C-alpha positions in Angstrom: 6.8 8.4 -20.7 10.2 7.9 -19.1 11.2 9.8 -16.0 12.2 13.3 -17.0 15.8 14.5 -16.5 14.4 17.3 -14.4 12.7 14.8 -12.1 15.9 12.8 -11.8 17.8 15.9 -10.8 15.2 16.7 -8.2 15.4 13.2 -6.7 19.2 13.4 -6.6 18.9 16.7 -4.8 16.8 15.2 -2.0 19.8 13.3 -0.7 20.7 16.6 1.0 17.6 18.8 0.8 15.0 16.2 1.8 16.5 15.2 5.2 14.2 15.6 8.2 14.3 19.1 9.4 13.0 18.8 13.0 11.2 16.5 15.3 7.4 16.9 15.4 4.3 15.6 17.1 1.3 14.3 15.2 -2.4 14.3 15.8 -4.4 11.2 15.1 -8.2 10.7 15.0 -10.5 7.8 14.3 -13.5 8.8 12.2 -16.6 7.5 10.6 -17.4 9.2 7.2 -21.1 9.9 6.8 -22.5 8.3 3.6 -26.1 7.4 2.9 -25.1 4.3 0.9 -23.0 3.0 3.8 -25.9 3.3 6.3 -25.8 4.8 9.8 -22.3 3.3 10.5 -20.6 5.2 7.7 -17.1 4.5 6.4 -14.1 3.7 8.6 -11.4 6.3 8.4 -8.2 7.4 10.2 -6.7 10.9 10.1 -3.0 11.8 10.7 -1.7 15.4 10.6 0.9 17.5 12.4 -0.1 18.4 15.9 0.0 22.2 15.5 -3.4 23.7 15.3 -3.9 25.0 11.8 -5.4 24.0 8.5 -3.6 21.4 6.4 -4.3 20.4 2.8 -5.9 17.0 2.5 -4.0 14.0 1.3 -6.7 11.4 0.5 -5.2 7.9 0.7 -6.8 4.8 -0.9 -6.1 1.2 -0.1 -5.8 -1.9 -2.3 -8.1 -4.9 -2.6 -6.9 -8.4 -1.5 -7.3 -11.3 -3.9 -9.4 -13.2 -1.4 -12.7 -11.5 -0.5 -12.6 -12.9 3.0 -9.4 -11.0 3.7 -11.3 -7.7 3.4 -12.7 -8.0 6.9 -9.3 -8.1 8.4 -8.3 -4.8 6.9 -8.0 -1.6 9.0 -7.3 2.0 8.4 -4.8 1.8 11.3 -2.6 -0.5 9.2 -1.9 2.4 6.9 -0.6 4.7 9.7 3.0 4.4 8.5 2.0 5.5 5.0 -0.2 8.3 6.3 2.6 9.5 8.6 4.8 10.2 5.5 2.2 12.6 4.1 1.7 14.2 7.5 5.4 14.7 7.8 5.1 16.7 4.5 2.5 19.0 5.9 -0.7 17.2 4.8 -3.8 16.1 6.7 -3.6 12.4 5.6 -6.9 10.6 5.6 -7.1 6.8 5.1 -10.7 5.9 4.2 -11.8 2.3 4.0 -14.2 2.0 1.0 -17.4 0.1 1.3 -16.9 -3.6 1.9 -13.4 -3.2 3.5 -12.6 -3.2 7.2 -15.6 -2.2 9.2 -17.1 -0.2 6.3 -20.4 -1.8 5.4 -21.0 -2.7 1.7 -20.2 -6.4 1.1 -19.4 -6.9 -2.6 -20.7 -3.6 -3.8 -17.5 -3.0 -5.8 -17.4 -6.4 -7.5 -16.1 -6.5 -11.1 -18.2 -9.6 -11.9 -16.9 -12.7 -13.6 -13.2 -12.9 -14.4 -13.5 -13.3 -18.1 -15.6 -10.2 -18.5 -14.5 -8.3 -15.5 -16.2 -4.8 -15.6 -13.9 -2.2 -14.1 -15.8 1.0 -14.7 -18.8 0.3 -12.5 -16.4 -0.9 -9.7 -14.4 2.3 -10.1 -17.6 4.4 -9.9 -18.3 2.9 -6.5 -14.8 3.7 -5.2 -15.0 7.3 -6.5 -18.4 7.8 -4.7 -16.7 6.7 -1.4 -13.7 9.0 -1.9 -16.0 11.9 -2.7 -18.0 11.3 0.5 -14.7 11.5 2.4 -13.8 14.8 0.7 -17.2 16.2 1.6 -16.7 15.2 5.2 -13.2 16.8 5.4 -14.4 20.0 3.8 -16.5 20.6 6.9 -13.5 20.5 9.3 -11.6 23.5 10.6 -8.2 21.7 10.5 -8.4 20.3 6.9 -8.4 22.2 3.6 -9.7 20.6 0.4 -8.2 23.3 -1.7 -4.8 22.3 -2.7 -5.5 18.7 -1.9 -3.8 15.6 -3.3 -4.9 12.0 -3.7 -2.8 8.8 -3.6 -3.7 5.2 -3.9 -2.2 1.7 -4.2 -3.3 -1.2 -6.4 -7.2 -1.0 -6.5 -6.8 2.3 -4.6 -4.5 3.5 -7.4 -7.3 2.6 -9.9 -9.7 4.5 -7.7 -7.4 7.5 -7.6 -7.0 7.6 -11.4 -10.8 7.3 -11.7 -11.2 10.2 -9.2 -9.0 12.4 -11.4 -11.3 11.7 -14.3 -14.2 13.4 -12.4 -11.9 15.7 -10.4 -13.5 17.4 -7.5 -12.7 21.1 -7.0 -9.4 21.6 -5.2 -7.7 18.4 -6.4 -4.3 19.6 -7.7 -2.2 16.4 -8.0 -2.6 12.6 -7.7 -0.3 9.6 -7.3 -0.9 6.1 -8.5 1.2 3.3 -7.0 0.8 0.0 -8.9 -2.8 0.8 -9.8 -5.1 -1.8 -11.2 -7.7 -4.3 -10.4 -8.5 -7.9 -11.1 -5.3 -9.7 -10.3 -6.4 -13.3 -10.0 -2.9 -14.8 -9.4 0.7 -13.8 -10.1 0.9 -12.4 -13.6 -2.7 -13.3 -14.2 -5.2 -10.4 -14.5 -8.9 -10.8 -15.3 -9.9 -9.3 -18.6 -6.7 -7.2 -19.1 -8.0 -5.6 -22.2 -11.0 -4.4 -20.3 -8.6 -2.9 -17.6 -6.7 -1.1 -20.3 -9.9 0.2 -21.8 -11.0 1.5 -18.4 -7.7 3.5 -18.0 -8.1 4.8 -21.5 -11.6 6.0 -20.6 -10.3 7.8 -17.5 -7.7 9.5 -19.6 -10.3 11.1 -21.8 -11.4 13.5 -19.0 -8.5 13.4 -16.5 -6.3 16.5 -16.6 -4.9 16.5 -13.0 -1.1 16.0 -13.0 -0.3 12.5 -11.9 2.7 10.4 -10.9 2.5 6.7 -11.7 5.0 4.3 -10.0 5.2 0.6 -10.9 8.1 -1.6 -9.8 9.6 -3.8 -12.5 8.9 -7.0 -10.4 5.3 -6.3 -9.7 3.5 -9.7 -9.7 0.0 -8.1 -9.9 0.5 -5.7 -12.8 3.7 -6.5 -14.6 5.8 -4.0 -16.7 4.1 -4.8 -20.0 0.6 -4.3 -18.6 1.6 -1.3 -16.6 2.9 0.4 -19.8 -0.3 -0.5 -21.6 -2.4 1.1 -18.9 -0.2 4.2 -19.1 -0.3 4.4 -22.9 -4.1 4.0 -22.9 -4.5 6.8 -20.2 -2.2 9.1 -22.1 -3.8 8.4 -25.5 -6.9 10.3 -24.3 -5.0 13.2 -22.9 -4.3 12.1 -19.4 -1.4 13.8 -17.7 0.8 11.2 -16.0 4.6 10.8 -15.5 5.5 7.1 -15.4 8.3 5.7 -13.3 9.4 2.1 -13.9 10.9 1.7 -10.4 13.6 -0.9 -9.7 12.7 -4.3 -8.4 11.6 -4.2 -4.7 12.0 -7.3 -2.5 10.3 -10.5 -3.7 7.3 -8.6 -5.1 7.4 -5.0 -6.3 3.7 -4.7 -5.8 4.5 -3.9 -2.2 7.0 -1.1 -2.9 4.4 1.3 -1.5 4.9 0.2 2.1 6.6 1.3 5.3 9.6 -0.9 4.4 9.8 0.6 1.0 9.8 4.3 2.1 13.5 4.9 1.2 12.7 4.0 -2.4 9.3 5.6 -3.0 9.3 8.8 -0.9 11.9 10.5 -3.1 9.6 10.0 -6.1 6.8 11.6 -4.2 8.9 14.5 -2.9 10.3 15.3 -6.4 6.8 15.2 -7.9 5.3 17.5 -5.2 8.3 19.9 -5.2 8.0 20.3 -9.0 4.5 21.6 -8.3 5.3 23.7 -5.3 3.2 21.4 -3.1 5.9 20.5 -0.6 7.1 22.7 2.2 10.8 23.4 2.5 11.1 21.3 5.7 10.0 17.7 6.0 9.0 17.0 9.6 10.8 14.1 11.3 8.9 11.1 12.6 8.1 11.1 16.3 11.2 10.9 18.5 12.0 7.4 19.7 11.2 6.9 23.4 13.9 5.8 25.8 13.4 2.2 27.1 12.2 1.8 30.7 15.2 1.6 33.0 14.0 -1.6 34.7 14.0 -3.7 31.5 16.7 -6.3 30.9 18.4 -6.6 27.5 15.9 -9.1 26.1 13.0 -6.9 27.3 14.7 -3.8 25.7 14.7 -5.7 22.4 11.0 -6.2 22.8 10.5 -2.5 23.5 12.4 -1.8 20.3 9.8 -4.0 18.5 7.1 -1.9 20.1 8.6 1.4 18.9 8.9 -0.1 15.4 5.3 -1.2 15.2 3.3 1.1 12.9 -0.1 -0.3 14.0 -1.9 2.2 16.2 -3.3 2.1 18.7 -0.6 0.6 20.9 0.6 0.7 24.5 3.5 -0.6 26.5 3.1 -1.5 30.2 5.9 -2.3 32.7 6.2 -3.4 36.4 8.9 -2.2 38.8 10.8 -5.5 38.7 11.0 -5.6 34.9 7.9 -7.4 33.9 6.2 -6.0 30.8 3.5 -6.4 28.2 2.4 -4.6 25.0 -0.2 -4.7 22.4 -0.7 -2.9 19.0 -3.3 -2.6 16.3 -6.2 -1.9 18.7 -9.3 0.1 17.7 -8.8 2.8 20.4 -6.0 3.9 22.6 -8.1 2.8 25.6 -8.3 -0.7 24.1 -4.5 -0.7 23.7 -4.0 0.4 27.3 -6.3 -2.2 28.7 -4.8 -5.0 26.7 -1.2 -4.1 27.4 -1.9 -3.9 31.1 -3.6 -7.3 31.0 -0.6 -8.8 29.2 1.8 -7.3 31.8 -0.3 -8.5 34.7 0.0 -12.1 33.7 3.4 -12.0 35.1 3.6 -9.1 37.6 1.5 -7.9 40.6 1.9 -4.2 39.7 1.9 -2.8 36.2 2.1 0.8 35.0 1.5 2.2 31.5 4.8 3.4 30.2 3.9 4.4 26.6 0.7 5.0 24.6 1.2 5.2 20.9 4.3 7.4 20.4 4.1 9.2 23.7 5.1 8.5 27.3 2.1 7.7 29.5 1.1 9.8 32.5 2.5 8.8 35.9 -0.7 7.7 37.5 -1.8 4.9 35.2 -1.1 1.8 37.3 -3.0 -1.4 37.9 -2.2 -4.1 40.5 -2.9 -7.9 40.9 -1.7 -10.6 43.3 0.1 -12.6 40.7 3.8 -13.4 40.9 6.3 -11.4 38.8 8.2 -12.5 35.7 9.0 -11.3 32.2 6.4 -11.3 29.5 
């Protein structure tokens, strides 16, 4: 189904109405989601919400699946911070949960689709749905998260998981978003058992009644325009409720439209969809304010500090010395890890280093470490 005229008008209106209303601070928390099938370690997860103490509706975010199995181990919930922040800015408690077999979540190949020629998507989707339901159950026990009025959103294999979740919709799920959803991309424009994938989406559509937004870029190398339309047509044929957007080409590969870099293109689609259903507050919070660079940094070092600010991989920290030495690290498991590693990087060149910033905040005045090494820039 083409994008409705009403949705287009809403998107156009966001040029004025959707501008950030005010600066805000955000709360983040690393979590392990209890799940018997995942063993005592549970599922890796990361929560981002506005800092104010209140209950926020859940936005359950689902990741994709790399073509190479070995790449799953390098995945991290932290890498989706930039995406989660967009939902937190819109008043949600955004939870990124790593399904079994991804990141540090145990599970191995539990969600395998089997051989390419006869790839079976329904069993794999059932595994993903079980993981998402475990995350919902865990969030329902929190005082700062509401599972009534919650939404779900997913990309690629996470889009497939989100569609599958709507087919067995948990209580409180009121809307869902599928970005480039699918599974089984073996190579560019080469999908394992595409007819089986279409049939899986058709099956989901028979019981799914949650309003959905589907976004597929016209230059998606994983699930191209023809296949995307087939998936949507199959879903709709059984009664599934989904608005389809054929988004303009994005970069070299539209499969990555749903990214930090693609925010200017995809967030208006999301805002229009949520506003149409009264799920978006009037004001969209701005991202955390940029921090001023340390005064002692030279121009080259200030450029490096700008790179630190632009990094969307928590946890991160930036350390400086009085004579302009510096060091920073991002993408660490904990804030303590980021602080330790950034201080160590700074102390390679300077005898006295102080933490200047931790994540998006200025550090306290007393966090200093000294060595006897000579000073120079990082």
